C-alpha positions in Angstrom: -4.6 -8.9 -6.2 -1.3 -7.1 -6.7 -1.0 -3.8 -4.7 1.4 -1.0 -5.8 2.1 2.1 -3.8 2.9 5.2 -5.8 4.4 8.6 -4.8 1.7 10.8 -6.1 2.1 14.6 -6.5 3.4 15.2 -2.9 6.8 13.7 -3.4 8.6 17.0 -3.9 6.8 18.6 -0.9 8.2 15.8 1.3 11.9 16.4 0.3 14.5 15.9 1.8 13.0 12.6 3.1 11.9 11.4 -0.3 15.4 11.9 -1.8 16.2 8.6 -0.3 12.9 6.7 0.0 9.4 6.6 -1.6 6.6 8.5 0.0 5.2 5.2 1.4 8.4 4.6 3.4 8.0 7.7 5.5 7.4 6.8 9.2 4.5 8.5 10.9 2.9 7.1 14.0 4.5 3.7 14.9 4.8 2.2 11.4 5.8 3.5 8.0 2.9 4.2 5.6 3.9 1.0 3.7 3.8 -1.1 6.9 0.3 0.2 7.7 -1.0 -0.7 4.3 0.6 -4.2 4.3 -0.7 -5.0 7.7 -4.3 -4.1 6.8 -4.2 -5.6 3.3 -2.5 -8.8 4.6 -0.1 -8.7 1.5 3.2 -7.2 0.6 3.4 -4.2 -1.7 5.8 -2.8 -4.3 6.4 0.7 -5.4 6.3 3.2 -8.3 8.9 5.9 -7.5 11.8 7.8 -8.9 14.0 5.9 -11.4 17.1 6.1 -9.3 15.3 4.5 -6.3 13.9 1.6 -8.3 16.7 -0.8 -7.7 16.2 -0.6 -3.9 12.4 -0.1 -4.1 11.3 -2.2 -7.2 7.9 -2.4 -8.8 6.2 -5.7 -9.6 3.3 -5.4 -12.1 0.9 -8.3 -12.7 -2.1 -8.7 -15.0 -4.4 -7.0 -12.5 -3.2 -4.3 -10.1 -4.5 -1.8 -7.6 -2.4 1.3 -7.4 -2.5 3.2 -4.0 -1.4 6.7 -3.3 1.4 6.3 -0.7 0.7 9.6 1.0 -2.7 8.4 2.4 -2.8 6.5 5.7 -5.2 3.5 5.6 -8.3 3.0 7.7 -10.3 -0.2 7.9 -13.2 1.2 5.8 -10.8 2.5 3.1 -9.0 -0.8 2.9 -12.3 -2.5 2.4 -13.1 -0.2 -0.5 -9.6 -0.7 -2.0 -10.0 -4.5 -1.8 -13.3 -4.2 -3.6 -12.0 -2.2 -6.6 -12.7 -3.6 -10.0 -11.9 -2.6 -13.6 -12.3 1.1 -14.4 -13.0 2.1 -10.7 -11.1 4.7 -8.7 -11.4 6.0 -5.2 -11.1 9.8 -4.7 -10.9 12.2 -1.8 -12.0 15.4 -3.4 -9.7 15.9 -6.4 -7.0 13.6 -5.1 -6.9 10.0 -6.2 -6.4 7.5 -3.4 -6.5 4.2 -5.3 -7.4 2.8 -8.7 -7.6 -0.5 -10.6 -5.3 -1.1 -13.5 -4.4 -3.8 -16.0 -0.9 -4.4 -17.3 -2.3 -3.8 -20.8 -3.3 -0.2 -20.0 -0.6 2.2 -21.3 -2.3 5.3 -19.9 -4.8 6.0 -17.2 -7.7 8.2 -18.1 -9.7 8.9 -15.0 -12.5 10.5 -17.0 -13.3 6.9 -18.2 -13.3 5.6 -14.6 -16.2 5.3 -12.2 -15.3 7.7 -9.3 -15.9 6.5 -5.8 -15.8 9.3 -3.3 -14.3 8.4 0.1 -16.3 10.7 2.5 -14.8 9.7 5.8 -12.0 11.5 7.6 -8.6 10.3 6.4 -5.0 11.4 7.1 -2.8 12.4 4.1 0.9 13.4 4.6 1.3 16.3 2.2 4.1 18.3 3.8 7.2 17.5 5.9 5.6 19.2 8.9 2.5 16.9 8.7 4.8 14.1 9.9 5.0 15.6 13.4 1.8 17.6 13.5 -0.3 14.6 12.6 1.8 12.1 14.6 -0.7 12.0 17.5 -3.5 10.6 15.4 -1.2 8.2 13.6 0.2 6.8 16.9 -3.3 6.2 18.2 -4.4 4.4 15.0 -1.2 2.3 14.9 -1.5 1.5 18.6 -5.0 0.1 18.0 -3.9 -1.8 15.0 -0.8 -3.4 16.6 -2.4 -4.2 20.0 -5.9 -5.4 19.1 -6.6 -8.8 20.7 -3.1 -8.9 22.3 -1.9 -8.7 25.8 1.0 -6.4 26.9 4.0 -7.7 28.8 3.6 -6.9 32.5 4.6 -3.4 33.6 7.8 -4.0 35.7 7.9 -3.3 39.4 9.0 0.2 40.3 7.6 1.8 37.2 5.0 4.5 37.9 2.1 4.5 35.4 -1.0 6.6 34.7 -3.8 5.0 32.6 -2.2 1.5 32.5 -4.8 0.3 30.0 -3.2 2.6 27.4 0.3 1.2 27.7 1.6 -1.7 25.7 5.0 -3.3 26.2 6.3 -5.8 23.6 8.3 -8.9 24.4 11.9 -8.4 25.3 11.5 -4.7 26.2 12.9 -3.4 29.5 11.6 -0.4 31.5 13.4 0.5 34.8 12.2 2.9 37.5 10.5 5.4 35.1 7.2 7.2 34.8 4.8 6.4 32.0 1.8 8.7 31.7 -0.7 7.6 29.1 -3.6 9.9 30.1 -3.2 12.0 27.0 -2.4 9.2 24.6 -1.2 5.7 24.3 2.4 4.6 25.0 3.9 1.8 22.9 7.3 0.2 23.7 8.5 -2.1 21.0 10.3 -5.4 21.0 13.7 -5.3 22.8 13.4 -1.6 23.4 14.9 -0.1 26.5 13.7 2.6 28.9 16.6 3.4 31.3 16.2 4.6 34.8 14.6 7.9 35.6 12.8 8.6 32.3 9.6 10.6 32.3 7.3 9.9 29.4 3.9 11.4 28.4 1.9 9.8 25.6 1.2 9.6 22.8 4.6 8.0 22.5 6.0 5.1 20.5 9.4 3.3 20.7 10.0 0.9 17.8 12.1 -2.3 18.1 15.5 -1.9 19.8 15.0 1.8 20.5 16.6 3.2 23.6 15.6 6.0 26.0 18.7 7.0 28.0 18.9 7.9 31.7 16.5 10.6 32.8 15.1 11.4 29.4 12.0 13.7 29.3 9.6 12.9 26.5 6.4 14.8 25.6 3.9 13.5 23.0 3.4 13.0 20.2 6.8 11.5 19.7 8.1 8.5 17.8 11.5 6.8 18.0 12.0 4.5 15.0 13.9 1.3 15.2 17.4 1.4 16.9 17.1 5.1 17.7 18.8 6.3 20.9 17.4 9.4 22.7 18.3 11.4 25.8 17.5 14.9 27.1 14.2 16.6 26.3 12.1 15.8 23.2 8.6 17.1 22.3 6.4 16.1 19.4 9.1 14.8 17.2 9.6 11.8 14.8 12.9 9.9 14.3 12.6 7.5 11.4 15.1 5.0 12.5 18.8 4.4 13.3 19.2 8.0 14.4 20.6 9.3 17.7 20.0 12.2 20.0 22.0 10.6 22.8 22.6 13.4 25.2 21.0 16.5 26.9 19.5 19.2 24.7 16.1 20.0 23.3 14.4 18.7 20.2 10.9 19.9 19.5 8.3 19.7 16.7 10.9 18.1 14.5 11.6 15.2 12.1 14.9 13.4 11.7 15.4 10.8 8.9 17.6 7.7 9.2 21.3 7.6 10.2 21.2 11.1 11.7 23.2 12.1 14.8 22.8 15.2 17.1 25.9 16.1 19.1 25.7 16.6 22.9 23.7 19.7 24.0 22.3 20.3 20.6 19.1 22.5 20.8 16.6 23.6 18.3 14.1 26.5 18.6 10.5 25.6 17.8 8.9 29.0 18.5 9.8 32.4 17.1 10.6 35.2 19.5 7.6 37.1 18.1 5.3 34.1 18.1 4.8 34.5 14.4 3.9 31.7 12.0 6.9 29.6 11.0 8.0 29.3 7.4 10.0 26.3 6.1 12.1 25.9 3.0 10.1 24.2 0.3 12.0 22.2 -2.4 8.7 22.1 -4.3 8.5 25.9 -4.8 12.2 26.9 -4.2 11.3 29.4 -1.5 10.1 29.5 2.1 6.5 28.2 2.5 3.9 29.0 5.1 3.2 26.2 7.5 0.3 27.6 9.4 2.1 26.5 12.5 3.3 28.5 15.5 5.6 25.6 16.7 7.9 24.1 14.1 11.5 23.0 14.7 14.0 21.0 12.7 13.7 19.0 9.5 16.8 16.8 8.9 17.4 14.4 6.0 19.1 11.0 6.1 22.8 10.7 7.0 23.0 14.3 8.3 24.8 15.1 11.6 25.8 18.0 13.8 28.5 18.6 16.4 28.2 19.4 20.1 26.4 22.5 21.2 24.8 23.1 17.8 22.0 25.6 17.8 19.2 25.5 15.2 16.8 28.3 14.6 13.1 27.9 14.3 12.1 26.2 11.1 15.4 24.9 9.9 15.6 22.4 7.0 18.7 20.3 6.4 19.1 18.1 3.4 20.8 14.7 3.1 24.4 14.0 4.2 25.1 17.4 5.7 27.6 17.9 8.5 27.0 21.0 10.7 29.3 22.2 13.5 30.7 25.4 15.2 29.3 28.3 17.2 26.4 30.5 16.3 23.1 29.7 14.4 23.6 28.2 10.9 21.2 29.4 8.2 17.7 27.9 8.3 18.1 26.1 5.0 21.2 23.8 4.7 21.5 22.0 1.3 22.5 18.4 1.1 26.2 17.5 1.2 27.1 20.7 3.0 30.0 20.9 5.5 30.3 23.8 7.9 28.2 26.1 10.1 27.4 29.7 10.8 30.8 30.8 9.6 30.2 29.3 6.2 29.9 26.0 4.2 31.8 24.0 1.7 30.9 20.8 -0.3 30.9 17.6 1.8 32.3 15.4 -0.9 30.6 12.0 -1.5 33.8 10.0 -0.9 34.0 11.4 2.7 30.2 10.9 3.1 30.5 7.2 2.1 33.4 6.6 4.5 31.3 7.8 7.4 28.2 6.0 6.3 30.0 2.7 6.0 31.3 3.0 9.6 28.0 4.2 11.0 25.9 1.5 9.4 28.4 -1.2 10.2 27.8 -0.5 13.9 24.2 -1.6 13.3 25.2 -4.7 11.3 24.1 -3.2 8.0 26.3 -2.9 4.9 26.7 0.4 3.1 26.4 -1.2 -0.3 26.6 -0.1 -4.0 22.8 0.4 -4.0 23.0 2.9 -1.2 26.0 4.6 -2.7 24.3 5.1 -6.0 21.3 6.7 -4.3 23.5 9.2 -2.5 25.5 9.9 -5.6 22.3 10.8 -7.4 21.2 13.1 -4.6 24.6 14.8 -4.6 24.2 15.6 -8.3 20.5 16.5 -8.0 21.1 19.0 -5.2 24.1 20.8 -6.7 21.8 23.7 -7.6 21.4 24.6 -3.9 25.2 24.7 -3.2 27.1 27.7 -4.3 30.3 26.9 -2.4 
């Protein structure tokens, strides 16, 4: 069977992250949503997404296909139902379609003509940007079970203090030196060739993906995920870094999500709690206004390729788009559009030519080319987000 992941109706609610990737390529837990599905299906998947992303994330259609809503995280029982789908059958959770069978000859899908299969078990759906960190504990636990089942961890090195050793898994090539790993409140996963430097204090649930680095004396509270090649120091609480992003120095990051290729300057801090303890509101690209999150703790949402200078201070519930560069004293506004350059004293346009120069250098350091495909995506985002910049 051919499996295709589609964005569904939550794509705009997950901006700015879905400016540069399909919904299925959001990382929550240890794996991206796509990686979760592919591991459980035992097959690769393709994508239905925005037209400007299709070159990087193509769709392959065959005679028979099952389309899966990329905002839902798979469970074993859901995967069994998805694999069993046949013609004119669809799986629903309430009014939301999870998956359905389709033939390449079908020009339109009429769900009224489909047999509805209600999925009654609990399932995680990522519907808002803040779901990524607020549901990260459950996602880490599910991915930990998936990745470690039937496998044996590398030995815990001498000199490392541990609590609940059975809930810690260290992949081949990882190094952990003279640190504390406390897995009493959730699992700790340390990926292949990852490094935990001396003096780190870690509480689960926590996940480091391949080649990630925890720098000297880092303090990590769950539920936190460091994607591949991320480097993190200082204090971090309940945050997700998708991959290739750095918070390399002291400073606090809490209840936050950073995309790929982000960098926080030394001693950058974000607030994750309002002074009056009120509910936090976040900018919504979907509605064009600030949305209620239902959360008391909510920090920083930062899109791909965005960066900030040393000593930057972010207010509670700050949303930053793609390829922004923030610096200077004072608190910048709590919605910073994509391709913005400046800080509390004001912003100007961060022109694509300059963005591309930086991206090329940054990505080259990780052995990855900033190619025409990536450039075209960012050019599209620059044009699409002009409406938010009145500079």
